[in-house]
C-alpha positions as CSV (number, residue, x, y, z in Angstrom):
1,X,17.8,-9.8,-22.1
2,X,15.0,-10.7,-19.7
3,X,12.4,-8.1,-19.0
4,X,11.3,-7.8,-15.4
5,X,7.5,-7.3,-15.0
6,X,6.0,-6.4,-11.7
7,X,2.3,-6.5,-11.1
8,X,1.6,-4.3,-8.1
9,X,-1.6,-4.9,-6.1
10,X,-3.2,-4.1,-2.8
11,X,-4.0,-7.1,-0.6
12,X,-7.3,-8.7,-1.7
13,X,-7.4,-6.9,-5.1
14,X,-9.9,-8.9,-7.2
15,X,-7.9,-8.0,-10.4
16,X,-4.6,-9.4,-9.2
17,X,-5.1,-12.9,-10.7
18,X,-6.6,-11.6,-14.0
19,X,-3.7,-9.0,-14.3
20,X,-1.0,-11.7,-13.9
21,X,-2.9,-14.0,-16.3
22,X,-3.0,-11.3,-19.0
23,X,0.7,-10.5,-18.5
24,X,1.7,-14.1,-18.8
25,X,-0.5,-14.5,-21.9
26,X,1.0,-11.4,-23.5
27,X,4.6,-12.5,-22.7
28,X,4.2,-16.1,-23.9
29,X,7.3,-17.3,-25.6
30,X,9.3,-14.2,-24.6
31,X,12.0,-13.8,-22.0
32,X,10.2,-12.1,-19.1
33,X,10.1,-12.5,-15.4
34,X,6.7,-11.8,-13.9
35,X,6.4,-11.0,-10.2
36,X,3.3,-10.2,-8.1
37,X,3.9,-7.7,-5.4
38,X,1.5,-6.7,-2.6
39,X,1.8,-3.1,-1.7
40,X,0.3,-2.3,1.7
41,X,0.8,1.5,2.3
42,X,1.3,4.8,0.6
43,X,5.1,4.7,1.3
44,X,5.3,1.4,-0.7
45,X,3.1,2.8,-3.4
46,X,5.4,5.8,-3.8
47,X,8.5,3.7,-3.7
48,X,7.3,1.3,-6.4
49,X,5.5,3.9,-8.5
50,X,2.1,2.3,-8.0
51,X,-0.8,4.3,-9.6
52,X,-3.7,2.1,-8.4
53,X,-4.2,-1.6,-8.1
54,X,-3.2,-3.3,-10.3
55,X,-0.3,-1.4,-11.7
56,X,1.9,-3.2,-14.2
57,X,5.6,-2.1,-14.4
58,X,7.7,-3.1,-17.4
59,X,11.3,-2.8,-16.2
60,X,10.1,-0.3,-13.6
61,X,8.0,1.8,-15.9
62,X,4.2,2.0,-15.9
63,X,3.3,2.3,-19.6
64,X,-0.3,3.0,-18.9
65,X,0.1,5.9,-16.4
66,X,-0.7,9.4,-17.3
67,X,2.2,11.9,-16.9
68,X,0.6,13.5,-13.8
69,X,-0.1,10.2,-12.0
70,X,0.2,10.2,-8.2
71,X,1.0,7.2,-6.1
72,X,-2.2,5.5,-5.1
73,X,-3.6,2.4,-3.3
74,X,-7.0,2.8,-5.0
75,X,-8.6,0.5,-7.6
76,X,-7.4,1.2,-11.1
77,X,-9.3,1.1,-14.3
78,X,-7.9,0.7,-17.8
79,X,-9.7,2.0,-20.9
80,X,-9.9,-0.4,-23.8
81,X,-9.5,0.5,-27.5
82,X,-13.3,0.5,-27.8
83,X,-13.7,2.9,-24.8
84,X,-14.9,0.3,-22.3
85,X,-13.4,0.2,-18.8
86,X,-11.8,-2.8,-17.2
87,X,-9.8,-3.6,-14.0
88,X,-6.9,-4.9,-16.2
89,X,-5.5,-3.8,-19.5
90,X,-6.3,-6.0,-22.6
91,X,-3.9,-8.5,-23.8
92,X,-3.5,-6.4,-27.0
93,X,-2.7,-3.3,-25.0
94,X,-0.1,-5.3,-23.0
95,X,1.4,-6.7,-26.2
96,X,1.8,-3.2,-27.6
97,X,3.3,-1.9,-24.4
98,X,5.8,-4.8,-24.3
99,X,6.9,-4.1,-27.8
100,X,7.2,-0.4,-27.1
101,X,9.3,-1.2,-24.1
102,X,11.7,-3.2,-26.2
103,X,10.7,-6.8,-25.4
104,X,11.5,-8.8,-28.6
105,X,8.8,-11.0,-30.2
106,X,8.7,-14.7,-29.2
107,X,11.3,-16.9,-30.7
108,X,10.0,-18.9,-33.6
109,X,12.1,-21.8,-34.9
110,X,12.6,-21.8,-38.7
111,X,10.2,-23.9,-40.6
112,X,11.5,-26.9,-42.4
113,X,10.6,-27.6,-46.0
């Protein structure tokens, strides 16, 4: 089963490219479809479930959003495991979120003796 991943951004978001790059790196070798979507207004943010730019949706769910998140077109920050803030989640955080969302690990062919 292919996971659908949407990276929601506002036009001109400086973290759009890095977010897509991290998602692609975290999904390497797995069945996932990655799509970049520009959201231009609050109506679109509410419809998609955008909680700031960039928002990463795994099959329509934002694994990084707090329970009380409101739709937003603002810039978004992600807290790393070491407490630092970044405009995109770390590859490790994305890999964990993908596993929690049920994306199987990459296929590895059996080794030959």
